[in-house]
C-alpha positions in Angstrom: -145.2 114.9 -71.0 -147.5 111.9 -70.3 -149.5 111.9 -67.2 -149.0 108.2 -66.9 -146.1 105.9 -66.1 -145.5 102.4 -67.5 -144.3 100.2 -64.6 -143.0 96.6 -64.6 -145.7 95.0 -62.5 -144.4 91.4 -62.9 -141.6 89.4 -64.5 -141.4 85.8 -65.6 -139.1 83.4 -67.6 -139.1 79.9 -69.0 -136.0 77.8 -69.7 -136.0 74.3 -71.3 -134.8 71.5 -69.0 -132.2 70.1 -71.5 -128.7 71.4 -70.9 -126.1 71.4 -73.7 -122.7 71.6 -72.1 -119.4 72.6 -73.6 -118.2 69.0 -73.1 -121.1 67.7 -75.2 -120.3 70.3 -77.9 -116.7 69.1 -77.9 -118.0 65.7 -79.1 -119.9 67.4 -82.0 -117.4 69.9 -83.3 -113.7 70.6 -82.9 -113.8 72.6 -79.7 -113.3 72.2 -75.9 -114.6 73.7 -72.7 -111.5 75.9 -72.1 -111.7 77.4 -75.6 -115.4 78.2 -75.3 -115.2 79.5 -71.7 -112.2 81.8 -72.4 -113.8 83.3 -75.5 -117.4 83.6 -74.4 -117.9 82.9 -70.7 -120.5 80.2 -71.7 -120.4 76.9 -69.9 -123.8 75.5 -71.0 -127.0 76.5 -72.8 -130.6 75.3 -72.8 -132.0 73.5 -75.8 -135.8 73.2 -76.5 -137.2 69.7 -76.5 -139.0 68.3 -79.6 -142.4 69.2 -77.9 -141.2 72.8 -77.0 -141.4 75.8 -79.3 -141.1 79.5 -79.3 -144.8 79.9 -78.5 -144.9 77.2 -75.7 -141.9 78.8 -74.0 -143.3 82.3 -74.4 -146.5 81.1 -72.9 -144.6 79.7 -69.9 -142.8 83.0 -69.3 -146.1 84.9 -69.8 -147.9 82.8 -67.1 -145.1 83.4 -64.7 -145.1 87.1 -65.3 -148.9 87.3 -64.9 -148.6 85.4 -61.6 -145.9 87.8 -60.5 -148.2 90.7 -61.3 -151.2 89.1 -59.7 -153.2 89.3 -62.9 -155.3 87.0 -64.9 -154.9 86.7 -68.7 -158.2 88.5 -69.2 -156.7 91.6 -67.5 -154.4 92.0 -70.5 -155.1 94.6 -73.2 -152.3 93.7 -75.6 -149.6 91.1 -76.2 -146.3 91.9 -78.0 -143.7 89.1 -78.7 -140.2 89.9 -79.8 -138.7 87.0 -81.7 -136.6 86.1 -84.8 -137.5 82.4 -84.5 -141.3 82.6 -84.7 -143.7 79.7 -84.2 -144.4 79.9 -87.9 -143.9 82.5 -90.7 -147.5 83.5 -89.9 -149.6 83.9 -87.9 -147.6 85.7 -85.2 -146.2 83.9 -82.2 -148.1 86.5 -80.1 -151.4 85.1 -81.5 -150.4 81.6 -80.5 -149.6 82.9 -77.0 -152.9 84.7 -76.8 -154.7 81.5 -77.8 -152.8 79.5 -75.2 -153.9 82.0 -72.5 -157.5 81.6 -73.6 -157.8 85.1 -75.1 -159.9 85.4 -78.3 -160.3 89.1 -78.9 -157.2 90.9 -77.5 -154.7 92.4 -80.0 -151.4 90.5 -80.4 -148.4 91.0 -82.7 -144.7 90.2 -83.1 -141.6 92.5 -83.3 -138.5 91.4 -85.2 -135.4 93.2 -84.1 -133.2 90.2 -83.2 -131.3 90.6 -79.9 -132.7 94.1 -79.5 -136.2 92.8 -79.9 -137.2 93.0 -76.2 -136.1 96.6 -75.9 -138.0 97.5 -79.1 -141.1 95.7 -77.7 -140.8 97.4 -74.4 -140.7 100.9 -75.9 -143.7 100.1 -78.1 -145.6 98.9 -75.1 -144.6 101.9 -73.1 -146.0 104.3 -75.7 -149.3 102.4 -75.7 -149.6 102.7 -72.0 -148.4 106.3 -71.6 -150.9 107.4 -74.3 -153.7 106.0 -72.1 -154.6 103.5 -74.8 -154.0 100.4 -72.7 -153.6 99.5 -69.0 -151.8 96.1 -69.0 -149.5 95.0 -71.8 -147.6 91.7 -71.9 -144.1 92.0 -73.4 -142.3 88.8 -74.3 -138.9 87.9 -75.7 -138.7 84.3 -76.9 -136.4 82.3 -79.1 -135.6 78.7 -80.2 -132.3 79.6 -81.8 -131.2 75.9 -81.7 -133.6 75.4 -84.7 -131.5 77.8 -86.8 -128.0 77.0 -85.4 -125.5 75.2 -87.6 -124.0 72.5 -85.3 -121.2 71.9 -87.7 -119.9 75.5 -87.3 -117.9 75.7 -84.1 -117.7 79.5 -84.3 -121.4 80.0 -84.0 -122.9 76.8 -82.5 -121.2 77.4 -79.1 -123.0 80.7 -78.6 -126.7 80.2 -78.7 -129.5 78.8 -76.5 -133.3 78.7 -76.2 -135.6 80.3 -73.7 -138.2 83.0 -73.0 -138.7 86.0 -70.7 -141.6 88.3 -70.1 -142.8 91.3 -68.2 -146.3 92.8 -67.6 -146.1 96.5 -68.2 -148.8 98.4 -66.3 -150.2 101.9 -66.3 -149.3 104.0 -63.2 -150.5 107.5 -62.3 -146.9 108.4 -61.4 -145.0 109.3 -64.7 -141.7 109.1 -62.8 -142.0 105.4 -62.2 -141.4 102.5 -64.5 -139.8 103.1 -67.9 -138.5 106.6 -67.7 -136.4 106.7 -70.9 -135.6 104.5 -73.9 -134.0 104.9 -77.3 -133.9 102.7 -80.4 -131.5 102.6 -83.3 -130.8 100.6 -86.5 -128.3 100.5 -89.4 -129.6 98.2 -92.1 -126.5 98.8 -94.3 -124.6 96.3 -92.1 -127.2 93.5 -92.3 -124.6 90.9 -93.4 -122.7 90.9 -90.1 -125.4 88.6 -88.6 -128.3 87.1 -90.6 -130.4 84.1 -91.4 -131.0 83.9 -95.2 -134.3 82.2 -96.0 -137.0 84.6 -97.1 -138.3 86.4 -100.2 -134.7 87.4 -101.2 -133.5 83.8 -100.7 -136.3 81.2 -101.1 -135.6 77.8 -99.7 -134.1 75.8 -102.5 -131.8 72.8 -102.8 -128.9 75.2 -103.5 -129.6 77.2 -100.3 -129.8 74.1 -98.2 -126.5 72.8 -99.7 -124.8 76.1 -98.7 -126.2 75.8 -95.2 -127.5 79.3 -95.4 -130.8 78.2 -93.7 -128.8 78.6 -90.5 -127.5 81.8 -88.9 -124.4 83.4 -90.4 -122.2 85.6 -88.2 -119.0 87.6 -88.6 -117.8 87.2 -85.1 -115.0 89.8 -84.9 -117.1 92.5 -86.5 -120.0 91.8 -84.2 -117.7 91.8 -81.2 -116.4 95.3 -82.0 -119.9 96.6 -82.8 -121.3 95.3 -79.4 -118.5 96.8 -77.3 -118.9 100.2 -78.8 -122.7 100.2 -78.7 -122.7 98.9 -75.1 -120.6 102.0 -74.0 -122.7 104.4 -76.0 -126.0 103.1 -74.8 -125.1 103.3 -71.1 -123.5 106.7 -71.4 -126.6 107.9 -73.3 -129.0 106.5 -70.7 -127.1 108.1 -67.8 -126.8 111.5 -69.6 -130.4 111.7 -70.7 -131.7 110.8 -67.2 -129.0 112.8 -65.4 -127.8 109.7 -63.5 -124.6 109.2 -61.6 -123.0 105.8 -61.3 -124.1 105.4 -57.6 -127.7 106.0 -58.7 -127.8 103.0 -61.0 -128.3 99.8 -59.1 -127.8 97.5 -62.0 -127.0 97.2 -65.7 -129.0 94.4 -67.4 -127.3 93.8 -70.7 -128.1 91.5 -73.6 -126.1 88.3 -72.8 -123.9 88.3 -75.8 -120.4 87.5 -74.5 -118.8 87.7 -71.1 -115.7 89.4 -72.6 -117.8 92.1 -74.3 -119.6 92.8 -71.0 -116.4 92.9 -69.0 -114.6 95.1 -71.6 -117.5 97.6 -71.7 -117.9 97.9 -68.0 -114.1 98.5 -67.6 -114.2 101.2 -70.2 -117.1 102.8 -68.4 -115.1 102.6 -65.2 -118.0 100.7 -63.6 -117.6 97.7 -61.3 -118.2 94.4 -63.1 -120.6 93.2 -60.4 -123.0 96.0 -61.4 -123.8 94.1 -64.6 -126.2 91.1 -64.2 -124.7 88.2 -66.1 -126.1 84.7 -66.6 -124.6 83.9 -70.0 -122.5 81.1 -68.4 -125.7 79.1 -67.9 -127.9 80.1 -70.9 -125.7 81.4 -73.7 -127.0 84.0 -76.1 -130.8 83.7 -76.2 -131.3 86.8 -78.5 -134.5 88.7 -77.7 -135.1 86.5 -74.6 -131.8 87.3 -72.9 -132.7 90.7 -71.3 -136.1 89.6 -69.9 -134.7 86.3 -68.6 -131.9 88.2 -66.8 -134.3 90.8 -65.5 -136.6 88.1 -64.1 -133.6 86.4 -62.4 -132.3 89.6 -61.0 -135.7 90.5 -59.5 -136.5 87.0 -58.1 -133.0 86.7 -56.6 -133.3 90.0 -54.7 -130.7 91.8 -56.8 -133.3 94.4 -57.6 -135.6 96.1 -55.1 -138.5 98.5 -55.4 -137.2 102.0 -56.1 -134.0 100.8 -57.8 -132.9 102.3 -61.1 -131.7 99.8 -63.7 -130.4 100.3 -67.3 -131.3 97.7 -70.0 -129.1 97.6 -73.1 -129.2 95.3 -76.2 -127.6 95.1 -79.7 -128.1 92.6 -82.5 -128.8 91.8 -86.1 -130.2 94.5 -88.2 -128.0 96.0 -87.1 -130.2 97.2 -84.2 -129.5 98.5 -80.7 -131.4 100.2 -77.9 -131.6 101.0 -74.2 -134.1 101.6 -71.5 -134.0 103.1 -68.0 -136.4 101.6 -65.5 -137.2 102.8 -62.0 -138.7 99.8 -60.3 
């Protein structure tokens, strides 16, 4: 067992100012506020401005997390950014963030695990810290999903928003604090449930553009069933592995995928709905950014206090899924 703990020393988030409401969407596609609200719980989502990007939003969240941790950029040893909407194909978005923070020699790289990306990045950072390799690691989830959303497809365009969240993970001499458990999973055989086609398999051609495959493709019903089952499994696994009872868990911070999915899962687990932190009504699904944005809001609003145990869960394209148990 490691002699070190990996604690969350600071949190931060960044949301674009522009709000895209259900009413506005109803003027773009055949939908309405009641239809969207009843099926998803979403009332509005944030959309990046023309001068905002994944890296600029990630940098905003990073600066807020650093301020929260009372650290300077130079105190960082590593930057990991989880995203499926990178600044460019290459270099990594994390490299752009490092440059924005004035860093010229610190390692930085991206992780691509879709909506599970932040959990994947958090576990990666935890191992770097618990091994003694690094002391302070910046972990970011950032997305500009509006750039790959088809606003002629009412089944998908109602779901997604933009934003970024970040934490500073820091070495502690107490191995029982911070991230005390996590697990990661993937099933690539079901990739076609949620994907965005352009790449080496599907180069960008006039034919691909005509098919609108440059945008996200989603099988909504299948994703719904997958998310509900994984939500239950991930929480049950976290509580069993850490020998936790319900009253010992202060909060569940889930990927903000769908209000009905969260409600259904909490009911099946026989846990009170208010134990889950939810902000999907205001931001929609922000993929890798959703868990760290929710975590930052929960902390800053006083819903989480020092000593509390929280469970993070996420599931997304890949298919990927993962969880983490954190003692603040």
